[in-house]
DRENNU-404265 format. One record per atom (N, C-alpha, C, O, CB): x, y, z. Coordinates in nm, 2 decimals. Atoms other than C-alpha are relative to their C-alpha. Glycine has a CB too. Layout:
<recs>
((X, Y, Z))
...
</recs>
This chain:
<recs>
((0.05, 0.13, -0.03))
((9.01, 11.73, 7.08))
((-0.15, 0.00, -0.03))
((-0.22, 0.09, 0.01))
((0.02, -0.02, 0.15))
((0.14, 0.01, 0.03))
((8.67, 11.61, 6.96))
((-0.07, -0.06, 0.12))
((-0.03, -0.16, 0.18))
((-0.01, -0.09, -0.13))
((0.08, 0.06, -0.11))
((8.40, 11.55, 7.22))
((-0.10, -0.09, -0.06))
((-0.17, -0.05, -0.15))
((-0.06, 0.12, 0.08))
((0.10, 0.09, 0.04))
((8.18, 11.25, 7.18))
((-0.14, 0.05, 0.03))
((-0.16, 0.12, 0.13))
((0.02, -0.14, 0.06))
((0.13, -0.04, -0.02))
((7.81, 11.30, 7.15))
((-0.09, -0.11, 0.06))
((-0.06, -0.23, 0.04))
((-0.06, 0.06, -0.13))
((0.09, 0.10, -0.05))
((7.53, 11.13, 7.33))
((-0.08, -0.07, -0.11))
((-0.09, -0.01, -0.22))
((-0.10, 0.06, 0.10))
((0.07, 0.07, 0.10))
((7.33, 10.87, 7.14))
((-0.15, 0.00, 0.04))
((-0.18, -0.03, 0.16))
((0.05, -0.15, -0.01))
((0.14, 0.00, -0.02))
((6.95, 10.91, 7.11))
((-0.06, -0.14, -0.03))
((-0.05, -0.19, -0.14))
((-0.07, 0.10, -0.08))
((0.07, 0.13, 0.02))
((6.77, 10.58, 7.17))
((-0.15, 0.02, 0.01))
((-0.20, 0.10, 0.09))
((0.05, -0.10, 0.11))
((0.14, 0.00, 0.00))
((6.41, 10.53, 7.09))
((-0.05, -0.13, 0.05))
((-0.01, -0.24, 0.00))
((-0.06, 0.04, -0.14))
((0.05, 0.12, -0.07))
((6.22, 10.28, 7.31))
((-0.15, 0.00, 0.00))
((-0.21, 0.10, 0.03))
((0.06, 0.00, 0.15))
((0.14, 0.02, -0.01))
((5.87, 10.15, 7.28))
((-0.04, -0.07, 0.13))
((0.03, -0.17, 0.17))
((-0.05, -0.08, -0.12))
((0.05, 0.06, -0.12))
((5.68, 10.08, 7.60))
((-0.14, -0.05, -0.02))
((-0.22, 0.02, -0.09))
((0.01, 0.11, 0.12))
((0.13, 0.05, 0.01))
((5.38, 9.86, 7.62))
((-0.04, -0.08, 0.12))
((0.04, -0.14, 0.19))
((-0.01, -0.09, -0.12))
((0.05, 0.07, -0.11))
((5.16, 9.71, 7.89))
((-0.15, -0.03, -0.01))
((-0.22, 0.06, -0.06))
((0.03, 0.08, 0.13))
((0.15, 0.02, 0.00))
((4.82, 9.54, 7.92))
((-0.04, -0.09, 0.12))
((-0.15, -0.15, 0.12))
((-0.04, -0.07, -0.13))
((0.04, 0.07, -0.12))
((4.82, 9.38, 8.27))
((0.01, 0.10, 0.12))
((0.08, 0.20, 0.11))
((0.09, -0.12, 0.03))
((0.01, -0.08, -0.11))
((4.74, 9.54, 8.60))
((-0.05, 0.14, -0.03))
((-0.15, 0.15, -0.10))
((0.14, 0.02, 0.07))
((0.04, -0.13, 0.03))
((4.73, 9.92, 8.57))
((0.10, 0.05, -0.11))
((0.21, 0.10, -0.08))
((0.01, 0.10, 0.12))
((-0.09, -0.03, 0.11))
((4.89, 9.97, 8.22))
((0.07, 0.14, 0.00))
((0.19, 0.15, -0.02))
((-0.06, -0.03, -0.13))
((-0.06, -0.14, 0.01))
((4.94, 10.35, 8.24))
((0.10, 0.02, 0.12))
((0.20, 0.08, 0.10))
((-0.11, 0.10, 0.01))
((-0.09, -0.01, -0.12))
((5.10, 10.32, 8.59))
((0.13, -0.08, -0.03))
((0.24, -0.05, 0.00))
((-0.07, -0.05, 0.13))
((-0.12, 0.08, 0.04))
((5.33, 10.04, 8.45))
((0.09, 0.08, -0.09))
((0.21, 0.07, -0.08))
((-0.05, -0.13, -0.07))
((-0.08, -0.09, 0.09))
((5.44, 10.28, 8.17))
((0.08, 0.10, 0.09))
((0.19, 0.13, 0.06))
((-0.08, 0.06, -0.11))
((-0.06, -0.10, -0.08))
((5.51, 10.55, 8.43))
((0.11, -0.06, 0.08))
((0.22, 0.00, 0.09))
((-0.10, 0.06, 0.10))
((-0.11, 0.06, -0.07))
((5.71, 10.31, 8.64))
((0.12, -0.04, -0.08))
((0.23, -0.02, -0.04))
((-0.05, -0.13, 0.07))
((-0.11, 0.03, 0.10))
((5.91, 10.20, 8.34))
((0.08, 0.12, -0.03))
((0.20, 0.12, -0.04))
((-0.05, -0.07, -0.13))
((-0.06, -0.12, 0.02))
((5.98, 10.56, 8.26))
((0.09, 0.04, 0.12))
((0.20, 0.10, 0.10))
((-0.10, 0.11, -0.03))
((-0.08, -0.03, -0.12))
((6.10, 10.61, 8.62))
((0.13, -0.08, 0.00))
((0.24, -0.02, 0.03))
((-0.08, -0.02, 0.13))
((-0.12, 0.08, 0.01))
((6.34, 10.32, 8.58))
((0.10, 0.05, -0.10))
((0.22, 0.06, -0.08))
((-0.04, -0.15, -0.02))
((-0.08, -0.05, 0.11))
((6.47, 10.46, 8.25))
((0.07, 0.13, 0.05))
((0.19, 0.15, 0.02))
((-0.08, 0.02, -0.12))
((-0.06, -0.13, -0.05))
((6.52, 10.80, 8.41))
((0.11, -0.02, 0.11))
((0.19, 0.07, 0.12))
((-0.11, 0.09, 0.06))
((-0.10, 0.02, -0.10))
((6.72, 10.65, 8.69))
((0.13, -0.07, -0.05))
((0.22, -0.09, 0.03))
((-0.06, -0.09, 0.11))
((-0.12, 0.07, 0.05))
((6.98, 10.48, 8.46))
((0.11, 0.10, 0.01))
((0.10, 0.22, -0.02))
((-0.03, -0.05, -0.14))
((-0.12, -0.08, -0.01))
((7.33, 10.61, 8.51))
((0.05, 0.04, -0.14))
((0.04, -0.04, -0.23))
((0.11, -0.08, 0.07))
((-0.05, -0.05, 0.12))
((7.47, 10.82, 8.23))
((-0.10, 0.00, -0.12))
((-0.07, -0.03, -0.23))
((0.13, -0.07, -0.04))
((0.10, -0.01, 0.10))
((7.14, 10.84, 8.05))
((-0.11, 0.10, 0.05))
((-0.12, 0.11, 0.18))
((-0.07, -0.14, -0.03))
((0.10, -0.10, -0.04))
((6.86, 11.10, 8.05))
((-0.13, -0.02, -0.08))
((-0.12, -0.03, -0.21))
((0.05, 0.14, -0.01))
((0.13, 0.02, 0.07))
((6.49, 11.05, 7.97))
((-0.03, 0.13, -0.08))
((-0.03, 0.24, -0.02))
((-0.11, -0.04, 0.10))
((0.03, -0.11, 0.09))
((6.40, 11.28, 7.68))
((-0.15, 0.01, -0.03))
((-0.23, -0.03, 0.06))
((0.08, 0.00, -0.13))
((0.15, -0.01, 0.04))
((6.07, 11.35, 7.50))
((-0.07, -0.14, 0.01))
((-0.02, -0.24, -0.02))
((-0.01, 0.06, -0.14))
((0.08, 0.11, -0.01))
((5.79, 11.11, 7.56))
((-0.13, 0.02, -0.07))
((-0.19, 0.13, -0.06))
((-0.03, -0.04, 0.16))
((0.12, -0.02, 0.07))
((5.49, 11.06, 7.34))
((-0.12, -0.01, 0.10))
((-0.10, -0.06, 0.21))
((-0.02, -0.11, -0.12))
((0.12, 0.03, -0.08))
((5.13, 11.06, 7.47))
((-0.01, -0.16, 0.01))
((0.05, -0.23, -0.07))
((-0.12, 0.06, -0.06))
((0.03, 0.14, -0.01))
((5.01, 10.72, 7.58))
((-0.12, -0.03, -0.09))
((-0.22, 0.04, -0.09))
((-0.04, -0.05, 0.15))
((0.11, 0.05, 0.09))
((4.79, 10.54, 7.32))
((-0.05, -0.14, 0.05))
((0.02, -0.21, 0.11))
((0.05, -0.01, -0.15))
((0.06, 0.13, -0.03))
((4.56, 10.24, 7.37))
((-0.03, -0.07, -0.13))
((-0.09, -0.02, -0.22))
((-0.13, 0.02, 0.09))
((0.00, 0.07, 0.12))
((4.59, 9.98, 7.11))
((-0.05, -0.15, 0.01))
((-0.03, -0.21, 0.12))
((0.14, 0.00, -0.07))
((0.05, 0.14, -0.01))
((4.42, 9.65, 7.03))
((0.12, -0.09, -0.03))
((0.21, -0.06, -0.10))
((-0.11, -0.02, -0.11))
((-0.11, 0.10, 0.02))
((4.64, 9.34, 7.04))
((0.01, -0.03, -0.15))
((-0.09, -0.04, -0.22))
((-0.03, -0.13, 0.09))
((-0.03, 0.02, 0.14))
((4.80, 9.26, 6.71))
((0.00, -0.15, -0.04))
((-0.06, -0.19, -0.14))
((0.13, 0.06, -0.04))
((-0.02, 0.14, 0.04))
((4.89, 8.89, 6.70))
((-0.09, -0.10, 0.08))
((-0.17, -0.17, 0.03))
((0.14, -0.04, 0.02))
((0.09, 0.08, -0.09))
((4.72, 8.72, 7.00))
((-0.11, 0.09, 0.04))
((-0.10, 0.18, 0.13))
((0.08, -0.05, 0.13))
((0.11, -0.09, -0.02))
((4.38, 8.89, 6.99))
((-0.07, -0.01, 0.13))
((-0.13, 0.09, 0.17))
((-0.09, -0.01, -0.12))
((0.08, 0.03, -0.11))
((4.22, 8.74, 7.29))
((0.07, 0.04, 0.13))
((0.11, -0.04, 0.21))
((-0.05, -0.14, 0.01))
((-0.07, -0.06, -0.12))
((4.38, 8.97, 7.56))
((-0.04, 0.14, 0.01))
((-0.09, 0.20, -0.09))
((0.16, -0.02, -0.01))
((0.04, -0.14, -0.02))
((4.33, 9.32, 7.70))
((0.08, 0.09, -0.10))
((0.19, 0.05, -0.14))
((0.03, 0.04, 0.14))
((-0.07, -0.11, 0.08))
((4.42, 9.63, 7.49))
((0.12, 0.04, 0.08))
((0.13, 0.03, 0.20))
((-0.10, 0.12, -0.02))
((-0.12, -0.05, -0.05))
((4.76, 9.77, 7.54))
((0.01, 0.15, 0.02))
((-0.06, 0.22, -0.06))
((0.12, -0.04, -0.09))
((-0.04, -0.14, -0.01))
((4.88, 10.11, 7.67))
((0.14, 0.00, -0.07))
((0.23, -0.08, -0.03))
((0.00, 0.05, 0.15))
((-0.13, -0.01, 0.07))
((5.17, 10.21, 7.44))
((0.05, 0.14, 0.00))
((-0.03, 0.24, 0.00))
((-0.01, -0.05, -0.15))
((-0.07, -0.13, 0.00))
((5.42, 10.49, 7.43))
((0.14, -0.02, -0.06))
((0.20, -0.13, -0.05))
((0.00, 0.06, 0.14))
((-0.14, 0.00, 0.04))
((5.75, 10.58, 7.27))
((0.07, 0.11, 0.07))
((0.02, 0.22, 0.09))
((0.01, 0.02, -0.16))
((-0.08, -0.10, -0.07))
((6.02, 10.76, 7.46))
((0.14, 0.01, -0.06))
((0.19, -0.09, -0.12))
((0.01, -0.03, 0.15))
((-0.14, -0.02, 0.04))
((6.37, 10.90, 7.39))
((0.08, -0.01, 0.12))
((0.05, 0.04, 0.23))
((0.02, 0.14, -0.07))
((-0.09, 0.00, -0.11))
((6.66, 10.81, 7.61))
((0.14, 0.04, -0.06))
((0.19, -0.02, -0.15))
((0.01, -0.15, 0.06))
((-0.13, -0.05, 0.05))
((6.98, 11.01, 7.56))
((0.11, -0.07, 0.08))
((0.12, -0.05, 0.21))
((0.01, 0.16, 0.02))
((-0.10, 0.09, -0.07))
((7.27, 10.77, 7.64))
((0.14, 0.06, -0.02))
((0.17, 0.11, -0.13))
((-0.01, -0.14, -0.06))
((-0.14, -0.05, 0.00))
((7.63, 10.87, 7.72))
((0.07, -0.08, -0.11))
((0.03, -0.19, -0.15))
((0.07, -0.02, 0.13))
((-0.07, 0.06, 0.11))
((7.88, 10.79, 7.44))
((0.06, -0.14, 0.04))
((0.09, -0.22, -0.05))
((0.11, 0.09, -0.04))
((-0.06, 0.13, -0.04))
((8.01, 10.50, 7.65))
((-0.10, -0.12, -0.01))
((-0.06, -0.24, -0.01))
((0.04, 0.00, 0.14))
((0.11, 0.10, 0.01))
((7.67, 10.31, 7.61))
((0.01, -0.07, -0.14))
((0.05, -0.01, -0.24))
((-0.14, 0.06, 0.02))
((0.02, 0.07, 0.12))
((7.63, 10.04, 7.35))
((-0.15, -0.04, -0.01))
((-0.22, -0.05, 0.09))
((0.10, -0.13, -0.01))
((0.14, 0.05, 0.02))
((7.30, 9.91, 7.20))
((-0.02, -0.12, 0.08))
((-0.13, -0.14, 0.14))
((-0.03, -0.02, -0.15))
((0.02, 0.13, -0.08))
((7.35, 9.57, 7.36))
((0.00, 0.03, 0.15))
((-0.08, -0.04, 0.22))
((0.12, -0.10, -0.03))
((0.01, -0.04, -0.14))
((7.42, 9.73, 7.70))
((-0.14, 0.05, 0.03))
((-0.20, 0.02, 0.14))
((0.11, 0.10, 0.04))
((0.14, -0.05, -0.02))
((7.09, 9.92, 7.67))
((-0.10, -0.11, -0.01))
((-0.19, -0.11, 0.08))
((-0.03, 0.11, -0.10))
((0.10, 0.11, 0.01))
((6.90, 9.62, 7.56))
((0.00, -0.08, 0.13))
((-0.10, -0.12, 0.18))
((0.04, -0.10, -0.12))
((-0.01, 0.07, -0.12))
((7.03, 9.43, 7.86))
((-0.06, 0.07, 0.12))
((-0.13, 0.01, 0.21))
((0.14, -0.04, 0.04))
((0.06, -0.08, -0.11))
((6.92, 9.72, 8.09))
((-0.15, -0.01, -0.02))
((-0.22, -0.01, 0.08))
((0.05, 0.14, -0.01))
((0.15, 0.01, 0.02))
((6.57, 9.71, 7.93))
((-0.05, -0.13, 0.05))
((-0.16, -0.14, 0.11))
((-0.03, 0.02, -0.15))
((0.05, 0.13, -0.05))
((6.54, 9.34, 8.00))
((0.01, -0.01, 0.15))
((-0.08, -0.08, 0.21))
((0.09, -0.11, -0.06))
((-0.01, -0.01, -0.15))
((6.66, 9.40, 8.36))
((-0.12, 0.07, 0.06))
((-0.18, 0.03, 0.16))
((0.13, 0.06, 0.04))
((0.12, -0.08, -0.05))
((6.38, 9.66, 8.40))
((-0.12, -0.08, -0.01))
((-0.20, -0.09, 0.08))
((-0.01, 0.13, -0.08))
((0.11, 0.09, 0.02))
((6.13, 9.42, 8.26))
((-0.01, -0.11, 0.11))
((-0.11, -0.13, 0.17))
((0.00, -0.07, -0.14))
((0.00, 0.09, -0.11))
((6.24, 9.16, 8.51))
((-0.03, 0.06, 0.14))
((-0.11, 0.00, 0.21))
((0.15, -0.07, 0.01))
((0.03, -0.06, -0.12))
((6.23, 9.40, 8.80))
((-0.15, 0.03, 0.02))
((-0.20, 0.03, 0.13))
((0.08, 0.14, 0.01))
((0.15, -0.03, -0.01))
((5.87, 9.49, 8.71))
((-0.08, -0.12, 0.00))
((-0.21, -0.11, 0.00))
((-0.03, 0.09, -0.12))
((0.08, 0.12, -0.01))
((5.77, 9.13, 8.71))
((-0.04, -0.06, -0.13))
((-0.14, -0.14, -0.14))
((-0.12, 0.02, 0.08))
((0.03, 0.06, 0.13))
((5.76, 9.04, 8.34))
((0.02, -0.15, 0.00))
((0.13, -0.19, 0.04))
((0.08, 0.07, -0.11))
((-0.01, 0.14, 0.01))
((5.69, 8.68, 8.29))
((-0.03, -0.04, -0.15))
((-0.13, 0.01, -0.21))
((-0.11, -0.08, 0.09))
((0.01, 0.03, 0.14))
((5.74, 8.53, 7.94))
((-0.06, -0.14, -0.02))
((0.01, -0.24, -0.04))
((0.14, 0.01, -0.07))
((0.07, 0.12, 0.01))
((5.47, 8.26, 7.93))
((-0.04, -0.03, -0.14))
((-0.04, -0.14, -0.19))
((-0.11, -0.01, 0.09))
((0.06, 0.01, 0.13))
((5.32, 8.32, 7.59))
((0.05, 0.11, -0.09))
((0.05, 0.22, -0.06))
((-0.16, 0.01, 0.00))
((-0.06, -0.10, 0.09))
((5.49, 8.48, 7.29))
((-0.12, 0.09, -0.05))
((-0.22, 0.05, -0.10))
((0.06, -0.07, -0.12))
((0.10, -0.11, 0.04))
((5.30, 8.81, 7.21))
((-0.12, 0.00, 0.09))
((-0.23, 0.05, 0.05))
((-0.03, -0.02, -0.14))
((0.11, 0.00, -0.09))
((5.07, 8.74, 7.50))
((0.00, 0.12, 0.10))
((0.08, 0.21, 0.08))
((0.00, -0.13, 0.08))
((0.01, -0.11, -0.09))
((4.97, 8.96, 7.79))
((0.13, 0.02, 0.08))
((0.20, -0.08, 0.11))
((-0.12, -0.03, 0.10))
((-0.13, -0.02, -0.08))
((5.25, 9.13, 7.98))
((-0.02, 0.13, 0.08))
((-0.09, 0.22, 0.04))
((0.12, 0.02, -0.10))
((0.00, -0.12, -0.09))
((5.30, 9.38, 8.26))
((0.08, 0.11, -0.06))
((0.04, 0.23, -0.04))
((0.06, -0.04, 0.14))
((-0.08, -0.10, 0.07))
((5.57, 9.56, 8.06))
((0.07, -0.07, -0.12))
((0.12, -0.18, -0.11))
((0.10, 0.07, 0.10))
((-0.08, 0.04, 0.12))
((5.74, 9.53, 7.72))
((0.08, 0.12, -0.04))
((0.02, 0.23, -0.07))
((-0.09, -0.06, -0.11))
((-0.09, -0.11, 0.04))
((6.04, 9.75, 7.64))
((0.07, -0.05, -0.12))
((0.16, -0.14, -0.12))
((0.09, 0.04, 0.12))
((-0.07, 0.04, 0.12))
((6.16, 9.73, 7.28))
((0.09, 0.12, -0.04))
((0.05, 0.23, -0.05))
((-0.10, -0.03, -0.11))
((-0.10, -0.09, 0.06))
((6.47, 9.91, 7.15))
((-0.03, 0.02, -0.15))
((-0.01, -0.08, -0.22))
((0.15, -0.04, 0.03))
((0.04, -0.03, 0.14))
((6.36, 10.07, 6.82))
((0.12, 0.05, -0.08))
((0.15, -0.01, -0.18))
((-0.11, 0.10, -0.01))
((-0.12, -0.06, 0.07))
((6.67, 10.28, 6.73))
((0.10, 0.02, 0.11))
((0.07, 0.05, 0.22))
((-0.04, 0.13, -0.08))
((-0.11, -0.04, -0.09))
((7.00, 10.34, 6.89))
((0.09, 0.09, -0.09))
((0.18, 0.04, -0.16))
((0.09, -0.12, 0.06))
((-0.06, -0.09, 0.09))
((7.12, 10.65, 6.71))
((-0.04, -0.04, -0.14))
((-0.15, -0.08, -0.17))
((0.16, 0.01, 0.02))
((0.02, 0.04, 0.14))
((7.16, 10.58, 6.34))
((0.06, -0.14, -0.03))
((0.07, -0.19, -0.14))
((0.05, 0.10, -0.10))
((-0.06, 0.13, 0.02))
((7.32, 10.24, 6.40))
((-0.09, -0.10, -0.05))
((-0.21, -0.12, -0.01))
((0.06, -0.04, 0.13))
((0.06, 0.12, 0.05))
((7.22, 9.94, 6.21))
((0.08, -0.12, 0.06))
((0.20, -0.12, 0.06))
((-0.01, -0.01, -0.16))
((-0.06, 0.10, -0.07))
((7.29, 9.62, 6.39))
((-0.08, -0.13, -0.01))
((-0.20, -0.13, -0.01))
((0.02, 0.03, 0.15))
((0.07, 0.12, 0.01))
((7.21, 9.25, 6.36))
((0.08, -0.11, 0.07))
((0.19, -0.14, 0.04))
((-0.04, -0.04, -0.14))
((-0.06, 0.11, -0.07))
((7.29, 8.97, 6.60))
((-0.12, -0.09, 0.05))
((-0.24, -0.06, 0.03))
((0.09, 0.04, 0.12))
((0.10, 0.09, -0.05))
((7.10, 8.68, 6.77))
((-0.08, 0.07, 0.11))
((-0.19, 0.03, 0.14))
((0.06, -0.13, 0.05))
((0.06, -0.07, -0.11))
((7.02, 8.92, 7.06))
((-0.08, 0.12, -0.04))
((-0.18, 0.15, 0.02))
((0.10, 0.04, 0.10))
((0.05, -0.13, 0.03))
((6.93, 9.24, 6.88))
((0.01, 0.03, -0.15))
((0.11, 0.00, -0.21))
((0.07, 0.11, 0.08))
((0.00, -0.05, 0.14))
((6.83, 9.38, 6.54))
((-0.04, 0.15, 0.01))
((-0.14, 0.18, 0.07))
((-0.09, -0.08, -0.09))
((0.03, -0.15, 0.01))
((6.84, 9.76, 6.48))
((0.00, 0.05, -0.14))
((0.09, 0.01, -0.22))
((0.09, 0.08, 0.09))
((0.12, -0.03, -0.07))
((6.63, 9.92, 6.37))
((-0.09, -0.12, 0.03))
((-0.07, -0.23, -0.03))
((-0.09, 0.11, -0.08))
((0.09, 0.12, -0.04))
((6.36, 9.70, 6.53))
((-0.06, -0.06, -0.13))
((-0.11, 0.02, -0.21))
((-0.11, 0.05, 0.10))
((0.04, 0.06, 0.13))
((6.26, 9.45, 6.25))
((-0.14, 0.01, -0.03))
((-0.17, 0.01, -0.15))
((0.04, -0.14, 0.01))
((0.15, -0.01, 0.03))
((5.88, 9.49, 6.28))
((-0.05, 0.14, 0.01))
((-0.17, 0.16, 0.01))
((-0.08, -0.10, 0.08))
((0.04, -0.13, -0.02))
((5.88, 9.86, 6.33))
((-0.09, 0.06, -0.11))
((-0.19, 0.12, -0.08))
((0.13, 0.09, 0.00))
((0.08, -0.05, 0.11))
((5.73, 9.94, 5.98))
((-0.14, -0.05, 0.00))
((-0.23, 0.00, -0.07))
((0.07, -0.03, -0.13))
((0.13, 0.07, 0.00))
((5.43, 9.71, 6.06))
((-0.09, 0.05, 0.11))
((-0.21, 0.02, 0.11))
((0.01, -0.14, 0.01))
((0.07, -0.03, -0.12))
((5.32, 9.87, 6.38))
((-0.05, 0.14, 0.02))
((0.04, 0.23, 0.05))
((0.09, -0.04, 0.12))
((0.06, -0.13, -0.02))
((5.09, 10.17, 6.40))
((0.02, 0.04, 0.15))
((0.04, 0.16, 0.18))
((-0.14, 0.01, -0.04))
((-0.01, -0.03, -0.14))
((5.11, 10.15, 6.78))
((0.14, 0.04, 0.04))
((0.16, 0.09, 0.15))
((-0.04, -0.12, 0.08))
((-0.13, -0.05, -0.02))
((5.48, 10.23, 6.75))
((0.02, 0.13, -0.09))
((0.07, 0.23, -0.04))
((0.11, -0.10, -0.04))
((-0.02, -0.11, 0.09))
((5.48, 10.46, 6.45))
((-0.08, 0.13, 0.03))
((-0.02, 0.24, 0.02))
((-0.03, -0.04, -0.14))
((0.08, -0.12, -0.03))
((5.20, 10.69, 6.56))
((0.06, 0.08, 0.12))
((0.08, 0.20, 0.11))
((-0.14, -0.04, 0.04))
((-0.07, -0.08, -0.11))
((5.37, 10.78, 6.90))
((0.13, 0.05, -0.04))
((0.18, 0.15, 0.01))
((0.00, -0.09, 0.12))
((-0.13, -0.04, 0.05))
((5.70, 10.79, 6.73))
((-0.01, 0.13, -0.08))
((0.08, 0.22, -0.07))
((0.07, -0.11, -0.09))
((0.03, -0.12, 0.07))
((5.56, 11.06, 6.50))
((-0.02, 0.12, 0.09))
((0.01, 0.23, 0.05))
((-0.12, -0.02, -0.10))
((0.03, -0.11, -0.10))
((5.45, 11.26, 6.80))
((0.13, 0.07, 0.05))
((0.14, 0.19, 0.07))
((-0.08, -0.05, 0.12))
((-0.12, -0.06, -0.06))
((5.81, 11.31, 6.92))
((0.11, 0.02, -0.11))
((0.21, 0.09, -0.08))
((0.05, -0.10, 0.10))
((-0.10, -0.03, 0.10))
((6.01, 11.30, 6.59))
((-0.06, -0.02, -0.14))
((-0.03, -0.12, -0.21))
((0.12, -0.10, 0.02))
((0.07, 0.02, 0.12))
((5.79, 11.36, 6.29))
((0.08, 0.00, -0.13))
((0.04, -0.05, -0.23))
((-0.10, 0.12, -0.01))
((-0.09, 0.00, 0.12))
((6.08, 11.41, 6.05))
((0.09, -0.12, -0.01))
((0.18, -0.11, -0.10))
((0.08, 0.13, 0.00))
((-0.09, 0.12, 0.00))
((6.24, 11.07, 6.12))
((0.00, -0.06, -0.14))
((-0.10, -0.08, -0.21))
((-0.05, -0.10, 0.10))
((-0.02, 0.08, 0.12))
((6.38, 10.89, 5.82))
((0.07, -0.13, 0.04))
((0.17, -0.12, 0.10))
((0.08, 0.08, -0.11))
((-0.06, 0.13, -0.04))
((6.46, 10.52, 5.85))
((0.13, -0.02, -0.08))
((0.15, 0.05, -0.19))
((-0.10, -0.11, -0.03))
((-0.12, 0.02, 0.07))
((6.80, 10.39, 5.74))
((-0.02, -0.04, -0.15))
((0.07, -0.01, -0.23))
((0.08, -0.10, 0.07))
((0.02, 0.03, 0.14))
((6.65, 10.26, 5.42))
((-0.05, 0.11, -0.09))
((-0.08, 0.10, -0.20))
((-0.10, -0.12, -0.01))
((0.04, -0.12, 0.07))
((6.54, 10.61, 5.33))
((-0.15, 0.03, 0.00))
((-0.20, 0.13, -0.04))
((0.04, -0.01, -0.15))
((0.14, -0.02, -0.02))
((6.17, 10.57, 5.41))
((-0.03, 0.10, 0.11))
((0.02, 0.09, 0.22))
((-0.07, -0.14, 0.03))
((0.04, -0.09, -0.11))
((6.01, 10.86, 5.59))
((-0.10, -0.06, 0.09))
((-0.17, -0.16, 0.05))
((-0.05, 0.13, -0.07))
((0.10, 0.05, -0.09))
((5.80, 10.80, 5.89))
((-0.14, 0.02, -0.05))
((-0.22, -0.07, -0.04))
((0.01, 0.08, 0.13))
((0.13, -0.03, 0.05))
((5.50, 10.96, 5.72))
((-0.03, -0.11, -0.12))
((-0.15, -0.15, -0.13))
((-0.01, 0.14, -0.06))
((0.03, 0.10, 0.10))
((5.54, 10.72, 5.42))
((-0.02, -0.14, 0.06))
((-0.11, -0.21, 0.01))
((0.13, -0.01, -0.10))
((0.02, 0.13, -0.07))
((5.57, 10.42, 5.66))
((-0.14, -0.01, 0.05))
((-0.21, -0.11, 0.04))
((0.11, -0.02, 0.11))
((0.13, 0.00, -0.05))
((5.25, 10.52, 5.82))
((-0.11, -0.01, -0.11))
((-0.21, -0.07, -0.09))
((-0.03, 0.13, 0.08))
((0.10, 0.01, 0.11))
((5.07, 10.57, 5.49))
((-0.01, -0.14, -0.06))
((-0.12, -0.17, -0.12))
((0.05, 0.10, -0.11))
((0.01, 0.14, 0.05))
((5.14, 10.21, 5.40))
((-0.08, -0.09, 0.09))
((-0.12, -0.20, 0.05))
((0.14, -0.06, 0.00))
((0.07, 0.09, -0.10))
((4.95, 10.08, 5.71))
((-0.15, 0.04, -0.01))
((-0.19, 0.15, -0.04))
((0.05, 0.02, 0.14))
((0.15, -0.03, -0.01))
((4.57, 10.05, 5.75))
((-0.03, 0.01, 0.15))
((-0.02, -0.09, 0.23))
((-0.08, -0.12, -0.06))
((0.03, -0.02, -0.14))
((4.48, 10.20, 6.09))
((-0.08, 0.13, 0.02))
((-0.09, 0.21, -0.08))
((0.13, 0.01, 0.08))
((0.07, -0.12, -0.04))
((4.27, 10.46, 6.26))
((0.04, 0.04, 0.14))
((0.06, -0.04, 0.23))
((-0.16, -0.02, -0.01))
((-0.03, -0.05, -0.14))
((4.34, 10.68, 6.56))
((-0.12, 0.09, 0.04))
((-0.16, 0.18, -0.03))
((0.13, 0.09, 0.00))
((0.12, -0.08, -0.05))
((4.04, 10.81, 6.76))
((0.02, 0.01, 0.15))
((0.02, -0.09, 0.23))
((-0.13, -0.08, -0.03))
((-0.01, -0.03, -0.14))
((4.08, 10.97, 7.10))
((0.11, -0.08, 0.07))
((0.09, -0.15, 0.17))
((-0.13, -0.02, 0.07))
((-0.12, 0.07, -0.05))
((4.43, 10.82, 7.16))
((-0.02, -0.16, 0.00))
((0.04, -0.23, 0.07))
((0.03, 0.04, 0.15))
((0.01, 0.15, 0.02))
((4.30, 10.47, 7.06))
((0.04, -0.03, -0.14))
((-0.01, 0.03, -0.24))
((-0.15, -0.04, 0.03))
((-0.05, 0.04, 0.13))
((4.47, 10.30, 6.77))
((-0.06, -0.13, -0.04))
((-0.05, -0.23, 0.03))
((0.16, -0.01, 0.00))
((0.06, 0.13, 0.05))
((4.27, 10.04, 6.57))
((0.08, -0.03, -0.12))
((0.10, 0.05, -0.22))
((-0.15, 0.02, -0.04))
((-0.08, 0.04, 0.12))
((4.48, 9.84, 6.33))
((-0.04, -0.14, -0.04))
((0.02, -0.20, -0.13))
((0.15, 0.01, 0.03))
</recs>
């Protein structure tokens, strides 16, 4: 009999309201409390300037691994992430505006998926140093489904990292 394996999900955490580092810690605690899932490696926290709506506080960002039981689906995990955001008080007033917490599902194993609710891998992943830099900390040998290595994706971006601050 073949035993099913857990699925490694990569999740990006971001916050720029209240105490952003504490918000990330609280989100990690919620992730760690999920049934049939285990929080794995976590990148250091980086501080990044806002990308689209510039007139807002800098973000604290981090990428974490969540090992999910074989019974989990990507959509179920996405719904749990949205529930955690709601529990933490996320209000969606302005697209890409300030937020207490933002949880983005980057990868769910090697699955590629596209629906009105979810696209995997995350569709803007290749554009975001604030995701790729912490992702490199926990999985430097990652290769995207299109064959692009993480290091090549980073080389395509214009950014600087200084003392855990990402300027892009």
